[in-house]
DOPABA-652981 format. One record per residue (C-alpha): x, y, z; residue in one letter. Coordinates in steps of 0.5 Angstrom, whole numbers, plus 500, padded with zeros to 3 digits. Last residue first. Example, Ala and Ser with C-alpha at 12.3 -4.5 7.8 and 13.67 -1.06 7.14 Angstrom:
527498514S/525491516A/
//
This chain:
507679588X/500679585X/497675580X/499668582X/495662579X/493658585X/493650584X/488645583X/488638585X/485639591X/479642588X/473639591X/474642598X/479648597X/485647601X/486652606X/490649612X/496648608X/497653602X/494651595X/500650591X/503655587X/503657579X/507663576X/506666570X/510673570X/507680570X/506680577X/503687580X/505689586X/500691592X/502684595X/508687598X/504692603X/502686607X/499690612X/500697611X/504700617X/503708619X/507714622X/504721622X/509726622X/506733624X/509739620X/513745623X/516747616X/523745618X/522739621X/517736616X/522738611X/527734614X/523728616X/521728608X/529728606X/531723611X/525718608X/528719601X/535718604X/533712607X/530709600X/523707600X/522699599X/520695593X/525690594X/528687587X/529681583X/529680576X/527676570X/523671574X/519664572X/523662566X/529667565X/532665572X/529659575X/524658581X/525653586X/528659591X/522662591X/518658596X/512662597X/511665603X/505665608X/506670614X/504669621X/505674626X/503674634X/504681637X/507684643X/510679647X/514681653X/521681653X/522688656X/524691649X/517688647X/517682643X/514680636X/513673636X/514669629X/511664624X/512663617X/507658613X/510655607X/509655600X/511650594X/512653587X/508649581X/511644576X/508646570X/508640564X/501640563X/497647566X/495646573X/487647573X/485654577X/485657583X/486665583X/491669586X/493675590X/486678590X/488683595X/482681599X/484674599X/491675601X/489680607X/484675609X/489670609X/494674613X/488675619X/486668619X/493666620X/494671626X/488669629X/489662629X/496663632X/493667638X/488661639X/494656638X/498659644X/499653648X/501649641X/497644637X/495649632X/502652631X/505646630X/500644625X/501650621X/509649621X/515651624X/512653631X/516659635X/518656642X/525659642X/528660649X/534664648X/530671649X/528669656X/535666658X/537674658X/533675664X/538675669X/543680665X/548679659X/554678664X/561678661X/566674666X/572678666X/579677663X/585681666X/589684661X/596680660X/595680652X/599675649X/605676644X/607670639X/614668640X/619670635X/623665632X/630663634X/635661628X/638667627X/640668635X/642676636X/635677638X/635672644X/641675647X/639682647X/633680650X/637676656X/641683657X/634687658X/630682662X/632685669X/631692667X/624690664X/623691657X/618697654X/615695648X/617698642X/614705640X/609705634X/611709628X/605712625X/606714617X/604707615X/609703612X/613704605X/619706609X/625711607X/620717608X/617715614X/624714618X/627721615X/620724618X/621721625X/629723625X/628730623X/635733622X/636741621X/635743628X/641738631X/640740638X/645738644X/641737650X/642738658X/636741660X/632735661X/625732661X/623725659X/618722654X/618714653X/617711646X/624708647X/626706653X/631709658X/634704664X/638699659X/641705656X/642703648X/637708646X/633711640X/627714639X/626717646X/621723646X/623729649X/621735653X/626741655X/627744662X/627751664X/621749668X/614752670X/611747664X/617743660X/618746653X/617742647X/617735643X/624735641X/625728638X/630724642X/637720641X/640718647X/647720650X/653718654X/653712651X/657706654X/662704659X/662709665X/655708666X/650713666X/643712670X/643716676X/647721672X/641722667X/643720660X/645727656X/640728651X/642728643X/636732640X/633731633X/628736631X/621735632X/620743634X/626747632X/629750638X/627756643X/632758648X/635764645X/628767646X/628772652X/622775654X/621782656X/619783663X/612785666X/609778666X/602780662X/605785658X/611782657X/608775655X/603778651X/609781647X/610789646X/610794640X/603793639X/599794633X/599787631X/601782636X/608781639X/611774639X/612771646X/605768648X/605765641X/611761642X/608758648X/602757644X/606753639X/609749644X/602747647X/599745640X/605741638X/605737644X/597736643X/598735636X/602728637X/597724635X/598726628X/604722627X/611726627X/614728620X/617734623X/616739618X/608736617X/607736624X/610743625X/606746619X/599743622X/600745629X/602752626X/595752623X/591749628X/594754633X/592760628X/585757627X/584757634X/586764636X/582766630X/576763634X/578766640X/579773638X/572772633X/567770639X/562774635X/565771628X/562765631X/555767630X/550761629X/546763635X/548770638X/555770642X/555769650X/557773655X/558771662X/559776667X/563774673X/561775680X/564769683X/557766685X/554768679X/560765675X/560758678X/552758678X/552759670X/558754669X/554749674X/547750670X/551748663X/551753657X/559753657X/560746656X/554746651X/557750646X/553757646X/560761644X/564764650X/566771653X/568772660X/567778664X/570781670X/576776672X/579779679X/586782680X/592780684X/596778678X/598772680X/593770685X/587772680X/591768674X/592762678X/585761681X/581763675X/585758671X/584752675X/577754676X/576754668X/580747668X/574744672X/569748668X/571745661X/572738664X/565737661X/568737654X/571731655X/579729655X/581736655X/588739653X/589746656X/591752653X/592759656X/593765652X/596772653X/592777649X/594783653X/588786654X/583781651X/586775656X/585769652X/583762655X/583757650X/581749651X/583743647X/579737645X/580730645X/586728650X/587720650X/595722653X/598720646X/593725643X/586723640X/584725633X/577726633X/577732628X/582736632X/577739637X/576746639X/573749645X/573757646X/574762651X/575770651X/576774657X/575781659X/577785665X/582780666X/588785664X/585792664X/581794658X/582799652X/578796646X/580797639X/574796634X/573790630X/576788624X/572786618X/572779616X/578775613X/578772606X/580765607X/586762609X/591757607X/595756613X/598748612X/600748605X/603755605X/606754611X/609748610X/612750603X/615756606X/613763605X/616770604X/611776602X/617781603X/624778602X/627777609X/634779610X/637777617X/638780624X/639775630X/633774635X/630778640X/633785638X/626788637X/628789630X/629782629X/622780633X/619785628X/622782622X/620775625X/613778626X/613779618X/616773617X/609769619X/610764625X/612757623X/613754630X/618760632X/624755632X/622753625X/622760622X/629761626X/632756622X/629758616X/632765617X/639762619X/639759612X/637765608X/630767605X/629768598X/622765598X/616766596X/615772591X/608774589X/611779584X/619779582X/621786580X/625788574X/621784570X/624785563X/622787556X/627790552X/624786546X/626779544X/629776538X/630769540X/637766540X/639760536X/646757537X/652756532X/655763534X/649766533X/643763529X/637768529X/630768533X/623768531X/616770534X/609768535X/606766528X/599763528X/598756525X/596753532X/602756535X/608759532X/616760533X/620760527X/628759528X/633762523X/640761519X/637756514X/631753517X/629751524X/621750525X/619750532X/612749534X/608751540X/603747543X/606746551X/609740549X/613743543X/615749548X/618744553X/621740548X/625746545X/627748553X/629755553X/635757556X/638763560X/646763559X/652761564X/648757569X/651758576X/644762578X/640756577X/633759577X/628753574X/623755570X/616752571X/612756567X/614760561X/609765558X/610767551X/608774549X/607777542X/609784540X/613781534X/619783537X/618777542X/616778549X/618773554X/614772560X/618768566X/614764571X/617761577X/622755581X/627756586X/634756588X/636750583X/643747585X/648745579X/650738578X/656737574X/656732567X/659737563X/652739560X/649740566X/645736571X/640740575X/639740582X/634740588X/635741595X/631748596X/625750592X/623758593X/617760589X/617766584X/613770580X/614775574X/621772574X/627776570X/629779576X/632772579X/637772573X/640765572X/634762568X/633755566X/627752562X/627744563X/628738558X/634741555X/637738549X/633742544X/636748547X/633755544X/637761547X/634767551X/639773552X/643776558X/649772556X/654767559X/657762555X/654755554X/651749559X/646745555X/641743561X/639736564X/633735569X/635729573X/630723572X/635718572X/642720570X/643714564X/647708564X/641703567X/639700560X/632703560X/634710559X/632716564X/638721562X/634726558X/639729553X/646732554X/648737549X/656738551X/659745552X/665749551X/669744547X/675747544X/676745537X/682740534X/678734534X/670736532X/666737539X/662732542X/654730542X/
//
């Protein structure tokens, strides 16, 4: 809507720009820009609520990166989103949700479309606007300078409750560098002059932390213990939902010193490696600290409950304390460390956009940082208490960010790039170097998908190449590194890629093929000498066994009253039958039992004439599981039995006739048929 000619236009009302002709503004929120004011104004052209003053919010959450479209066509940045409570002069309070915090806006705007969508009714008449909901009066406003202003009482939230945000860019960078530790610890590091000083609002959080660390209420805190290093260790094993690392590791093992809370983390392929890594830990820490391990506290996991582990502890005089059954809180320090590490790993993977298979590198990095962060009620970091000197955190970088890493001198060329693009993966063990994953390389001897260590790198901590790659593609999140090309084939490969007509040859596996063997006795199971008819059964070498099986089957059929011999009705075509023979074998291949079954040729029946539904009268597997669980919980005995020809206990409602079985045709009644009574 444009202003009349000759009048100064201070605003323009812009509606939602998601039009179908391609001339709109997409899905950008639009607002009505007006002069500065501390009141709230109704704007029927805005599709979002907008507030300029953060003190008016009752709850608030930081939201960087989004913008709103102003009436003059410019874009204003949104600093956060929250809730604002409007108290009308009538005493009614209206809660506005999803209010955009735009400090550059001149006035606070209430979107008319948002209000009506929430069930409110706006009536504009004469010089006032009336707000109601479900027929009840809520409040009103009056026209002022061509716009409608709500009549509100002096009710304003002077402080923002549960605020999530208001963290400057430098704090965000250090929050990422420190692997998403809480902002309270960052304030302590700042006060200890380990990191730069910056202002942080109490209770600040980032989106990745909220998504990855949502906790339950904690247990009661344990009493403080005054112990020397290595007097008490806490250990536990944890699995990351079965996800394997790039190196094939499934578990991680923590060893935490109670006095210093300094933690060692080891990655394990199998649980039985726990003892080997404990021996490595014992040899290192006892040599470095010149002390002996006194006690080890763990849960009742099989990795700590083996005879070898107990024997090792007894030989070295270590008291192995085990928690009570089903009481993980008794090993609370190790369990809490596991949760802290997994929370940080989740946040780091989410921020960096790396696949879950890189959790091992994220775990080692987060543990490296946690050892240099002070614990609660202590003014020193675990590193300082353990090593004896104050740590330096100036070398920390944001995990998963982009890094330009120098090409080693031996592989550097005079003509060509001097760096390769990498993703920062962590800190080298017992070294001052960093660990990187190469994601883009134009150097022949440095291949994509390989890990390298270097200290010569330039970091871009606001860029995450793996996350940008994933967000710009509809493919699965995990990017498989390209295969490594031998140096002597590099130039030839580039020539092939440059050709447009050449089609890519299929890739064949180069694994060595080995002949498979099923054992010398496998041919026994391939010999099929089962008879196909009753005449073959009676003529086979096992005729006596087959006759006994047939007689047993017929005795069961007659005892159950399965049929009665009767005259064939006119026009009725009886169903045929056949004998099915089978040998039941033991695991070693020997014969356990000869079985003979008389079956009707049901495939000749027609649905709706001879049958109406099909089903199998068997028990559900869940029912069997429930019975077994009840027997196990109450200490009952389970007796298993087999009911012969159990299916013949079902009554048959349809009228079905069957030919008399071979070998059991009643003399003098050869032309009669069997009327089936059981199914």
